[in-house]
KEKE-3310 file (N, C-alpha, C; in steps of 0.2 Angstrom, whole numbers, plus 5000, padded with zeros to 4 digits):
npx = (5004:5001:5006:4998:4998:4994:4992:4982:4977:4979:4972:4979:4977:4977:4988:4984:4971:4961:4948:4948:4943:4940:4951:4949:4946:4941:4938:4937:4942:4950:4964:4969:4966:4974:4987:4987:4987:4999:5012:5025:5028:5018:5022:5034:5029:5020:5030:5037:5027:5024:5036:5035:5023:5025:5029:5035:5043:5042:5039:5026:5009:4996:4978:4973:4984:4982:4971:4974:4980:4971:4963:4973:4975:4963:4963:4973:4968:4958:4946:4933:4936:4934:4918:4912:4905:4893:4894:4907:4911:4905:4913:4926:4922:4920:4932:4940:4933:4936:4949:4949:4939:4933:4942:4956:4969:4986:4995:5008:5024:5024:5010:5005:5005:4995:4985:4985:4982:4969:4963:4965:4958:4945:4942:4942:4932:4921:4922:4921:4907:4902:4908:4919:4920:4932:4934:4941:4936:4937:4931:4928:4918:4907:4907:4904:4891:4884:4885:4877:4862:4855:4856:4847:4833:4836:4839:4828:4819:4824:4822:4808:4804:4805:4794:4785:4781:4791:4800:4813:4831:4841:4854:4851:4843:4852:4862:4854:4851:4864:4867:4858:4864:4874:4888:4886:4884:4895:4898:4905:4901:4891:4887:4898:4909:4922:4921:4911:4917:4929:4926:4912:4908:4918:4915:4902:4904:4908:4897:4884:4883:4872:4861:4861:4855:4842:4825:4821:4818:4813:4811:4820:4830:4835:4840:4850:4859:4862:4869:4880:4886:4889:4898:4909:4912:4917:4929:4935:4936:4945:4957:4958:4956:4944:4944:4933:4924:4913:4898:4886:4871:4858:4844:4835:4829:4834:4845:4840:4830:4838:4845:4834:4830:4840:4840:4850:4860:4853:4848:4860:4865:4855:4856:4869:4867:4857:4865:4872:4862:4856:4847:4836:4832:4829:4817:4809:4808:4809:4807:4819:4828:4826:4829:4843:4847:4844:4852:4864:4863:4863:4873:4873:4861:4862:4858:4859:4868:4859:4854:4861:4855:4841:4828:4828:4829:4816:4808:4812:4809:4795:4792:4796:4788:4776:4779:4780:4767:4761:4765:4761:4769:4771:4780:4793:4800:4817:4815:4803:4808:4817:4809:4801:4811:4814:4801:4801:4812:4806:4795:4802:4809:4798:4793:4804:4807:4795:4797:4811:4825:4836:4852:4864:4879:4891:4907:4919:4936:4949:4963:4976:4973:4984:4992:4997:4994:5006:5006:5003:5013:5025:5041:5053:5051:5056:5048:5035:5037:5032:5016)
npy = (4994:5012:5026:5041:5059:5063:5050:5043:5029:5021:5009:4996:4986:4968:4956:4944:4947:4948:4957:4972:4985:4999:5013:5023:5036:5040:5055:5061:5068:5062:5060:5073:5077:5068:5072:5086:5082:5077:5084:5087:5084:5092:5104:5106:5105:5116:5127:5125:5128:5141:5148:5146:5153:5166:5177:5190:5190:5197:5192:5191:5185:5190:5191:5190:5183:5171:5165:5158:5148:5140:5136:5129:5118:5112:5108:5098:5089:5084:5090:5098:5113:5129:5136:5127:5117:5115:5109:5108:5121:5126:5120:5126:5139:5138:5134:5146:5155:5151:5156:5170:5177:5188:5198:5208:5208:5203:5188:5182:5173:5165:5164:5158:5144:5141:5146:5139:5126:5129:5131:5118:5110:5115:5112:5098:5096:5099:5089:5078:5078:5079:5068:5067:5057:5052:5047:5036:5035:5024:5017:5004:5000:5005:4998:4985:4988:4990:4977:4970:4963:4974:4984:4985:4987:4999:5008:5007:5013:5026:5029:5029:5040:5051:5049:5042:5050:5060:5071:5074:5073:5059:5061:5071:5064:5054:5061:5067:5055:5050:5059:5056:5045:5040:5040:5028:5020:5020:5031:5047:5064:5069:5082:5090:5101:5097:5083:5081:5087:5079:5066:5062:5068:5064:5050:5051:5054:5043:5036:5035:5049:5054:5047:5051:5064:5062:5059:5048:5031:5020:5011:5000:5004:5015:5009:5001:5010:5018:5009:5006:5019:5020:5010:5015:5026:5019:5015:5027:5032:5022:5025:5039:5041:5048:5059:5060:5070:5065:5066:5061:5064:5062:5070:5068:5072:5066:5072:5084:5079:5073:5084:5091:5083:5083:5092:5100:5103:5109:5121:5127:5130:5138:5149:5153:5156:5167:5177:5182:5188:5204:5214:5222:5215:5202:5205:5209:5197:5193:5184:5183:5185:5174:5164:5167:5164:5151:5146:5146:5136:5125:5115:5108:5103:5094:5099:5106:5121:5137:5139:5129:5117:5116:5109:5107:5120:5125:5118:5123:5137:5136:5132:5143:5153:5149:5151:5164:5168:5164:5172:5184:5196:5202:5210:5201:5193:5187:5174:5170:5171:5161:5150:5151:5147:5134:5128:5130:5122:5109:5108:5107:5095:5086:5087:5082:5069:5063:5064:5062:5071:5067:5070:5071:5074:5076:5080:5084:5083:5091:5086:5075:5060:5055:5066:5081:5097:5110:5117:5107:5098:5088:5088:5077:5060:5044:5031:5020:5002:4993:4984)
npz = (5000:4998:5007:5010:5014:5031:5034:5027:5018:5002:4992:4982:4967:4970:4964:4952:4949:4958:4966:4975:4986:4976:4973:4987:4998:5014:5021:5036:5046:5056:5055:5055:5068:5075:5071:5076:5089:5092:5099:5097:5083:5077:5081:5073:5061:5061:5061:5049:5040:5043:5039:5025:5022:5026:5016:5015:5025:5037:5050:5054:5050:5040:5040:5027:5022:5028:5022:5009:5015:5022:5010:5004:5013:5013:4999:5000:5008:5000:4998:4989:4978:4985:4984:4975:4981:4993:5006:5008:5007:5019:5028:5025:5029:5042:5047:5044:5052:5065:5066:5062:5070:5068:5068:5061:5063:5061:5064:5075:5074:5086:5089:5078:5078:5087:5080:5068:5073:5077:5064:5058:5067:5066:5053:5055:5063:5055:5046:5053:5056:5043:5033:5019:5005:4995:4979:4966:4950:4939:4928:4930:4939:4932:4921:4927:4931:4919:4913:4922:4929:4934:4925:4913:4919:4925:4914:4907:4915:4915:4902:4901:4910:4902:4893:4879:4869:4868:4859:4858:4852:4850:4855:4865:4873:4878:4884:4894:4901:4906:4915:4925:4931:4944:4956:4962:4952:4945:4938:4935:4939:4926:4922:4925:4918:4914:4913:4904:4892:4891:4893:4890:4878:4869:4869:4864:4851:4844:4841:4829:4819:4812:4817:4830:4830:4827:4832:4846:4841:4847:4863:4864:4855:4861:4873:4868:4862:4873:4880:4872:4872:4886:4886:4879:4887:4898:4893:4891:4904:4909:4903:4908:4923:4934:4948:4962:4974:4986:4995:5007:5015:5027:5033:5046:5057:5069:5076:5080:5089:5099:5104:5110:5119:5129:5141:5149:5140:5129:5136:5139:5126:5121:5130:5126:5112:5113:5119:5109:5101:5098:5110:5106:5094:5098:5106:5095:5089:5075:5059:5052:5063:5071:5062:5061:5074:5074:5065:5072:5080:5072:5070:5082:5082:5071:5059:5042:5037:5035:5018:5012:5009:5000:5003:5016:5021:5017:5025:5038:5036:5035:5048:5055:5050:5055:5069:5069:5066:5077:5088:5083:5080:5092:5105:5114:5128:5134:5139:5132:5119:5119:5120:5109:5099:5103:5100:5087:5083:5087:5078:5066:5069:5069:5056:5048:5054:5049:5035:5029:5023:5010:5004:4991:4985:4972:4967:4955:4958:4953:4954:4957:4966:4973:4975:4984:4992:4991:5003:5013:5012:5019:5028:5021:5026:5031:5021:5025:5026:5011:5010)
capx = (5000:5005:5003:4998:4998:4989:4991:4977:4979:4975:4973:4981:4975:4981:4990:4979:4965:4956:4945:4948:4939:4943:4954:4944:4948:4936:4941:4933:4946:4953:4971:4970:4966:4980:4993:4987:4988:5006:5014:5032:5027:5014:5027:5039:5024:5018:5036:5039:5022:5025:5041:5032:5018:5028:5033:5039:5048:5041:5038:5019:5005:4990:4972:4973:4989:4980:4966:4976:4982:4965:4962:4978:4974:4957:4965:4977:4963:4954:4940:4932:4938:4929:4913:4910:4901:4890:4896:4915:4911:4904:4919:4931:4920:4921:4939:4942:4930:4940:4955:4948:4935:4931:4948:4960:4976:4990:4998:5016:5026:5022:5003:5003:5004:4988:4980:4985:4978:4962:4961:4964:4953:4939:4940:4941:4925:4916:4923:4918:4900:4900:4914:4919:4923:4936:4933:4944:4932:4941:4927:4927:4911:4902:4907:4900:4884:4881:4884:4874:4855:4853:4856:4841:4828:4837:4839:4821:4816:4826:4818:4801:4803:4804:4788:4786:4780:4796:4803:4821:4835:4845:4859:4848:4841:4858:4865:4850:4852:4870:4866:4854:4868:4879:4894:4885:4884:4902:4898:4907:4895:4891:4886:4904:4912:4928:4919:4907:4922:4934:4923:4905:4907:4922:4911:4896:4907:4909:4890:4882:4881:4865:4856:4861:4851:4835:4821:4822:4812:4810:4815:4825:4835:4838:4844:4856:4863:4865:4874:4886:4889:4892:4904:4914:4914:4921:4936:4938:4938:4951:4962:4959:4951:4942:4943:4927:4923:4906:4895:4879:4868:4851:4842:4829:4827:4836:4849:4836:4827:4843:4846:4828:4830:4845:4839:4856:4864:4849:4848:4867:4865:4850:4860:4875:4864:4854:4870:4874:4857:4854:4841:4830:4830:4826:4811:4804:4808:4807:4808:4826:4832:4825:4833:4850:4848:4843:4858:4870:4861:4862:4878:4871:4855:4863:4855:4863:4868:4854:4856:4865:4850:4835:4823:4828:4827:4809:4804:4813:4805:4788:4791:4797:4781:4771:4780:4778:4760:4758:4766:4758:4773:4771:4787:4794:4806:4822:4812:4799:4812:4820:4803:4800:4816:4813:4795:4803:4815:4801:4791:4807:4810:4792:4793:4810:4806:4790:4799:4818:4828:4842:4856:4870:4883:4897:4911:4925:4942:4954:4969:4977:4972:4990:4995:4995:4996:5013:5005:5003:5018:5029:5047:5054:5052:5056:5042:5034:5038:5026:5012)
capy = (5000:5018:5030:5048:5063:5062:5043:5040:5023:5020:5002:4994:4979:4963:4952:4938:4950:4948:4963:4975:4991:5004:5018:5027:5038:5043:5061:5062:5073:5058:5061:5079:5077:5064:5077:5091:5080:5075:5091:5088:5084:5097:5110:5106:5106:5123:5131:5125:5131:5148:5150:5146:5158:5173:5178:5196:5189:5202:5189:5190:5183:5194:5186:5188:5178:5164:5162:5153:5142:5136:5133:5123:5112:5109:5104:5092:5084:5081:5094:5102:5120:5134:5139:5122:5112:5119:5106:5109:5128:5127:5118:5131:5145:5136:5135:5153:5158:5149:5160:5177:5179:5195:5203:5208:5209:5197:5183:5181:5166:5161:5164:5154:5137:5140:5148:5133:5121:5131:5130:5111:5107:5118:5108:5091:5096:5099:5083:5073:5079:5077:5065:5067:5051:5054:5041:5036:5032:5021:5013:4997:5000:5007:4992:4980:4990:4989:4970:4967:4963:4981:4989:4986:4990:5006:5011:5007:5018:5033:5031:5030:5046:5056:5048:5039:5056:5065:5072:5076:5069:5054:5065:5075:5059:5051:5066:5067:5048:5049:5064:5053:5040:5043:5037:5021:5016:5021:5037:5053:5069:5071:5089:5093:5103:5093:5076:5082:5088:5074:5059:5061:5070:5060:5044:5052:5055:5036:5034:5037:5056:5055:5044:5056:5070:5060:5057:5040:5028:5015:5010:4996:5008:5019:5005:4999:5016:5020:5004:5008:5025:5019:5006:5020:5030:5015:5015:5034:5032:5018:5029:5045:5040:5054:5059:5063:5070:5063:5067:5059:5066:5061:5074:5064:5075:5063:5076:5089:5075:5072:5090:5093:5078:5085:5099:5104:5105:5114:5127:5130:5132:5144:5155:5155:5159:5173:5182:5185:5192:5211:5214:5224:5210:5197:5208:5208:5189:5192:5178:5184:5185:5167:5160:5168:5161:5144:5144:5145:5130:5120:5110:5104:5099:5090:5102:5110:5128:5139:5140:5124:5112:5119:5106:5108:5127:5126:5115:5128:5143:5135:5132:5150:5156:5147:5154:5172:5169:5162:5178:5189:5202:5205:5210:5195:5193:5182:5167:5168:5170:5154:5146:5151:5143:5127:5126:5129:5115:5104:5108:5105:5088:5082:5086:5078:5062:5060:5065:5064:5074:5064:5074:5068:5078:5073:5085:5082:5086:5092:5085:5068:5057:5054:5072:5085:5104:5112:5119:5102:5093:5088:5086:5070:5055:5037:5028:5013:4996:4991:4979)
capz = (5000:4998:5012:5008:5019:5036:5035:5023:5014:4996:4990:4975:4965:4971:4959:4951:4947:4964:4967:4981:4986:4972:4977:4990:5004:5018:5024:5042:5051:5061:5054:5057:5076:5077:5070:5081:5096:5093:5100:5094:5076:5075:5082:5068:5055:5061:5060:5042:5036:5044:5035:5019:5021:5028:5010:5015:5030:5043:5056:5055:5044:5040:5039:5020:5020:5030:5018:5005:5019:5022:5004:5003:5017:5010:4993:5002:5011:4995:4998:4983:4978:4988:4979:4971:4985:4999:5012:5009:5008:5026:5032:5024:5033:5050:5048:5045:5058:5071:5066:5062:5076:5067:5068:5055:5064:5059:5070:5075:5074:5092:5089:5072:5080:5089:5074:5063:5076:5076:5057:5057:5071:5063:5048:5057:5066:5050:5042:5057:5055:5036:5030:5012:5002:4988:4974:4960:4946:4933:4923:4932:4942:4927:4917:4931:4931:4912:4912:4927:4928:4936:4919:4909:4922:4926:4908:4905:4919:4913:4896:4903:4913:4897:4889:4872:4865:4868:4852:4859:4849:4854:4859:4871:4878:4880:4889:4900:4904:4909:4921:4930:4934:4949:4958:4964:4945:4943:4933:4938:4938:4919:4921:4926:4911:4912:4912:4898:4887:4890:4893:4887:4871:4864:4868:4859:4844:4841:4839:4822:4819:4809:4822:4836:4829:4826:4838:4847:4838:4852:4869:4862:4852:4866:4878:4864:4861:4879:4882:4868:4875:4892:4885:4877:4893:4902:4890:4893:4911:4910:4901:4912:4929:4937:4955:4964:4981:4986:5001:5007:5021:5028:5038:5048:5064:5075:5079:5084:5095:5104:5107:5114:5125:5133:5144:5151:5134:5126:5140:5138:5119:5120:5133:5121:5106:5115:5121:5102:5098:5101:5114:5102:5089:5102:5107:5089:5087:5068:5056:5051:5069:5073:5058:5062:5080:5073:5061:5077:5084:5067:5071:5088:5080:5065:5053:5038:5038:5030:5011:5009:5007:4999:5006:5024:5021:5016:5031:5043:5034:5037:5055:5057:5048:5060:5075:5068:5066:5084:5093:5080:5080:5098:5109:5118:5132:5132:5140:5127:5113:5119:5119:5101:5096:5105:5097:5080:5082:5088:5072:5061:5070:5067:5048:5046:5056:5045:5028:5029:5017:5008:5000:4989:4980:4969:4964:4952:4961:4948:4957:4958:4973:4976:4976:4990:4991:4994:5010:5018:5011:5025:5027:5019:5031:5028:5019:5028:5021:5007:5013)
cpx = (5004:5002:5004:4998:4993:4987:4986:4980:4975:4977:4975:4978:4980:4983:4985:4972:4959:4954:4946:4944:4943:4946:4949:4946:4942:4939:4936:4936:4950:4961:4973:4971:4972:4986:4993:4989:4995:5010:5021:5031:5023:5018:5031:5035:5023:5024:5038:5034:5022:5030:5039:5027:5020:5032:5037:5043:5048:5039:5030:5015:4998:4984:4972:4978:4987:4975:4968:4979:4977:4963:4967:4977:4968:4959:4969:4973:4958:4947:4939:4934:4932:4924:4910:4905:4899:4893:4903:4915:4910:4910:4925:4929:4921:4928:4942:4939:4933:4946:4953:4945:4933:4936:4952:4967:4980:4992:5005:5017:5024:5014:5001:5002:4997:4983:4979:4981:4971:4959:4960:4958:4946:4937:4939:4934:4920:4916:4920:4910:4898:4906:4913:4923:4926:4937:4937:4940:4936:4937:4925:4920:4906:4902:4903:4893:4881:4880:4880:4866:4852:4852:4850:4835:4829:4837:4832:4817:4817:4822:4811:4799:4802:4797:4789:4785:4786:4800:4810:4825:4838:4850:4857:4846:4846:4861:4861:4850:4858:4870:4862:4858:4873:4885:4893:4884:4891:4903:4900:4901:4896:4890:4893:4907:4918:4926:4915:4912:4926:4932:4917:4905:4912:4918:4905:4898:4908:4902:4889:4879:4874:4860:4855:4856:4844:4832:4822:4816:4809:4814:4821:4831:4839:4842:4850:4861:4866:4870:4881:4890:4893:4899:4910:4917:4918:4928:4939:4941:4944:4957:4964:4954:4950:4941:4937:4926:4915:4904:4888:4877:4860:4849:4835:4826:4830:4841:4845:4833:4832:4845:4840:4828:4835:4844:4845:4859:4860:4849:4855:4867:4861:4853:4865:4872:4861:4859:4872:4869:4856:4848:4835:4828:4827:4818:4806:4803:4806:4809:4816:4830:4831:4829:4841:4852:4848:4850:4864:4869:4862:4867:4876:4865:4856:4859:4860:4863:4863:4857:4859:4861:4843:4829:4822:4826:4819:4805:4806:4809:4797:4787:4792:4791:4776:4772:4779:4771:4757:4759:4763:4762:4773:4778:4787:4800:4811:4819:4807:4802:4815:4814:4801:4805:4815:4807:4797:4807:4811:4797:4796:4808:4804:4792:4798:4809:4800:4792:4806:4820:4835:4846:4862:4873:4889:4901:4917:4931:4947:4961:4970:4976:4979:4994:4993:4997:5003:5012:5005:5008:5023:5036:5048:5055:5053:5049:5041:5035:5031:5023:5010)
cpy = (5006:5022:5038:5052:5062:5055:5040:5034:5022:5013:5001:4987:4974:4959:4946:4940:4950:4956:4966:4981:4996:5009:5023:5029:5042:5049:5063:5066:5069:5060:5068:5080:5073:5069:5082:5089:5078:5082:5092:5088:5090:5104:5111:5108:5114:5128:5131:5128:5139:5151:5151:5151:5165:5175:5184:5195:5194:5199:5188:5188:5187:5189:5185:5183:5171:5161:5157:5147:5137:5132:5127:5117:5108:5105:5098:5087:5081:5085:5097:5109:5124:5136:5133:5117:5115:5116:5108:5117:5130:5125:5123:5137:5144:5137:5142:5157:5157:5154:5167:5180:5187:5200:5202:5209:5202:5193:5183:5174:5162:5160:5159:5147:5136:5141:5142:5127:5123:5129:5122:5108:5109:5113:5100:5091:5095:5092:5077:5072:5077:5075:5066:5061:5053:5047:5042:5032:5030:5017:5006:4996:5001:5001:4986:4982:4988:4982:4967:4967:4970:4985:4990:4989:4998:5010:5012:5013:5025:5034:5033:5037:5052:5055:5046:5045:5061:5065:5074:5071:5064:5057:5068:5069:5055:5055:5067:5060:5048:5054:5061:5047:5043:5038:5029:5017:5016:5026:5043:5058:5071:5078:5093:5095:5099:5086:5076:5083:5082:5067:5058:5062:5066:5053:5045:5052:5048:5033:5037:5045:5057:5053:5048:5062:5068:5058:5050:5036:5023:5014:5005:4999:5012:5015:5003:5004:5018:5015:5005:5014:5024:5014:5010:5024:5026:5015:5022:5034:5027:5021:5035:5044:5047:5054:5063:5064:5069:5063:5064:5061:5064:5065:5071:5067:5072:5067:5081:5085:5074:5078:5092:5089:5079:5092:5103:5107:5110:5121:5131:5133:5138:5150:5158:5159:5166:5178:5185:5189:5198:5211:5216:5219:5204:5199:5207:5201:5189:5185:5177:5182:5178:5163:5161:5164:5153:5141:5143:5139:5124:5114:5105:5100:5095:5093:5106:5117:5131:5141:5135:5118:5115:5116:5107:5116:5128:5123:5120:5134:5142:5135:5139:5154:5155:5150:5161:5173:5168:5168:5184:5196:5205:5205:5204:5196:5188:5175:5165:5167:5163:5149:5145:5147:5136:5124:5125:5123:5109:5103:5105:5097:5084:5081:5082:5071:5059:5060:5067:5066:5070:5069:5071:5073:5075:5079:5083:5086:5086:5092:5078:5066:5056:5061:5076:5092:5105:5114:5113:5097:5094:5086:5079:5066:5049:5034:5021:5008:4995:4985:4974)
cpz = (5000:5004:5010:5015:5024:5037:5032:5019:5008:4994:4983:4974:4967:4965:4958:4949:4952:4965:4974:4980:4981:4976:4980:4997:5008:5022:5030:5047:5056:5061:5056:5065:5078:5076:5075:5088:5097:5093:5096:5086:5074:5076:5076:5061:5055:5059:5053:5038:5037:5040:5028:5017:5022:5022:5011:5021:5036:5049:5058:5049:5045:5039:5031:5018:5023:5026:5013:5009:5020:5016:5002:5007:5015:5004:4995:5005:5006:4994:4991:4984:4981:4982:4975:4975:4992:5006:5013:5010:5016:5030:5031:5029:5040:5051:5049:5050:5065:5071:5067:5068:5075:5067:5062:5056:5062:5065:5069:5075:5080:5092:5083:5074:5082:5084:5069:5066:5076:5069:5056:5061:5069:5058:5050:5060:5061:5046:5046:5056:5048:5032:5022:5009:4995:4984:4968:4955:4939:4928:4925:4935:4937:4923:4920:4930:4924:4911:4917:4926:4930:4930:4916:4912:4923:4920:4906:4909:4917:4906:4897:4906:4908:4893:4882:4867:4864:4861:4852:4855:4853:4858:4865:4876:4881:4886:4895:4904:4908:4915:4927:4934:4938:4951:4960:4958:4942:4938:4937:4936:4930:4918:4922:4919:4909:4910:4905:4892:4886:4890:4889:4880:4867:4863:4863:4852:4840:4839:4832:4823:4817:4814:4828:4836:4827:4832:4840:4845:4842:4858:4868:4859:4857:4871:4874:4863:4867:4881:4878:4870:4881:4891:4883:4883:4897:4899:4891:4900:4913:4908:4905:4917:4931:4945:4957:4971:4982:4994:5001:5014:5021:5034:5040:5055:5070:5079:5083:5090:5100:5108:5112:5120:5130:5136:5145:5145:5130:5129:5139:5131:5118:5124:5129:5115:5108:5117:5114:5099:5101:5104:5110:5096:5092:5104:5101:5087:5079:5065:5054:5057:5071:5069:5059:5069:5079:5069:5066:5080:5079:5069:5077:5087:5074:5060:5049:5039:5033:5024:5008:5006:5007:5003:5013:5025:5021:5022:5037:5042:5036:5044:5058:5056:5053:5067:5075:5069:5073:5088:5089:5080:5086:5101:5113:5122:5131:5133:5134:5120:5113:5118:5112:5098:5097:5101:5089:5078:5083:5081:5066:5062:5068:5059:5046:5048:5051:5037:5028:5023:5016:5003:4998:4984:4978:4965:4961:4956:4955:4950:4958:4965:4976:4978:4982:4988:4994:5002:5015:5016:5017:5023:5025:5025:5028:5027:5023:5023:5017:5010:5007)
residu = (MET:GLU:ARG:SER:TRP:PHE:GLY:ARG:ARG:LYS:THR:LYS:LYS:ARG:GLN:GLY:GLY:GLU:LYS:GLU:ASP:ARG:GLN:LYS:VAL:VAL:VAL:ASP:GLY:THR:GLU:ILE:ARG:GLU:LEU:VAL:GLY:ASP:ARG:GLU:ALA:PHE:GLY:MET:PHE:ALA:GLU:SER:LYS:PHE:ARG:GLU:LEU:ASP:ALA:ASP:GLY:ASP:GLY:ARG:LEU:SER:VAL:ARG:GLU:LEU:GLN:PRO:ALA:VAL:ALA:GLY:ILE:GLY:ALA:ALA:LEU:GLY:LEU:PRO:ALA:GLN:GLY:SER:ASP:PRO:ASN:ALA:ASP:HIS:ILE:TYR:SER:GLU:ALA:MET:SER:GLU:VAL:THR:GLN:GLY:LYS:GLN:GLU:GLY:VAL:SER:ARG:ALA:GLU:PHE:GLN:GLU:VAL:LEU:SER:ASP:ILE:LEU:LEU:GLY:MET:ALA:ALA:GLY:LEU:LYS:ARG:ASP:PRO:ILE:VAL:ILE:LEU:ARG:ILE:ASP:GLY:GLU:ASP:LEU:ARG:ASP:PHE:VAL:SER:SER:PRO:ARG:TYR:GLU:PRO:ALA:ALA:ALA:ALA:ILE:PHE:SER:GLN:ALA:GLY:SER:GLU:ASP:ALA:SER:SER:LEU:ARG:GLN:ARG:LEU:LEU:ALA:ALA:VAL:ARG:GLN:LEU:GLY:VAL:ASP:HIS:GLY:MET:PRO:PRO:ALA:ALA:ASP:PRO:TRP:VAL:LEU:GLU:ASN:VAL:ILE:GLU:PRO:ALA:LEU:GLN:ARG:LEU:SER:ALA:ASP:GLN:LEU:GLU:GLN:PRO:VAL:ALA:SER:LYS:ASP:ILE:PHE:LEU:GLU:GLN:LEU:LYS:LYS:LEU:LEU:GLY:ASP:VAL:VAL:GLU:ARG:LEU:GLN:GLU:ARG:PRO:VAL:ILE:VAL:ALA:HIS:THR:GLU:ASN:THR:PHE:ASP:GLY:SER:GLY:VAL:ARG:SER:LEU:LEU:ALA:ASN:LYS:PHE:GLU:LEU:ASP:LYS:LEU:LEU:ASP:SER:VAL:CYS:LYS:ASP:VAL:PRO:VAL:GLU:HIS:LYS:LYS:LYS:ALA:SER:LYS:GLU:CYS:LEU:ARG:ALA:ALA:LEU:ASP:LYS:MET:ALA:ASP:ALA:ALA:SER:LEU:PRO:PRO:HIS:GLY:SER:VAL:THR:GLN:VAL:ASP:ALA:ILE:VAL:ASP:GLU:ALA:LEU:LYS:MET:ALA:ASN:ASN:ALA:HIS:ASP:GLY:LYS:ALA:VAL:ASP:GLU:ALA:GLU:PHE:LYS:LYS:LEU:LEU:THR:GLU:VAL:LEU:GLY:ALA:VAL:MET:LEU:ARG:LEU:SER:GLY:ASP:PRO:VAL:PHE:VAL:SER:THR:SER:THR:VAL:VAL:HIS:GLU:SER:LEU:SER:SER:SER:SER:THR:LEU:LEU:SER:SER:PRO:ALA:VAL:PRO:SER:PRO:PRO:SER:GLU)
# end
């Protein structure tokens, strides 16, 4: 086996053709916590990174200089680039908030080790809650899917969704079909521009150009052409595997239930949240104010941050609307404000327990699984023996 930074292991094929788990890395923050916990190793790590980041050599790092550090750490861990994935963006945001605390002053060499620890532990906390699986998609799983009994029913279901009267061309129908296949089928996200340009389009060009522009004559033709297309995609992926960051979350209200059941933790959290809300805003108990307070409680309740999951946002908004209607815009004191927050959480819990929200995201990582950023590259150490 090969060992990558932070001790993550990547499997190789055994000789003899025996299958193993394809190259897959689960990034859950464990290795980060282990690094920070080793004082000697972490001290050396922090010193080497400070020297790299302090480009002007003034002995201090500005907040602006720290921002690429967070991006570099995320890249080395396999996180999608900032702005491309809501879960990863929240982790980046958490990491920076641990450092800045709303301040703009730089940090000295002595302070940097603590700052870097905060960055890494902030990321580790986000990854523990929402692990990211880094997959190397090389066509093997897709080939297995196409040759399995699962293929025909799945392809027929995709064809049926469009309806027999659909006048779209074969090209349009095939593109729509591959977008419905996910990493569980062995398909990288087909909507990604790089995948479309380097994998899907070259595979389409191997089909009949005339037939691609004609409407689909029958389900059998569609299934046959889709199978050919996927066979060509397999070949492309074997030549140029795609690295994908994949996350899955099910919001079923269980985290809210656990929080509401623990009165001590709930009261402590409510006290903390209310301290950050201006008195005049608490008295109004507006929808915006309640939403901001709830967002501060999201981690403890295993809820996504506002704006990252549309379905959960809709449930929260409905609960907030009900709370607003209940107090009819009247002024409320702190105890009533806390009661409103608790009632909103209860309403959200009931909705999610009855109708859980499942969210799955897949993002292409345009970096080799075996590579790491210069920020996280460590001094040369002896490699462990191959296993």
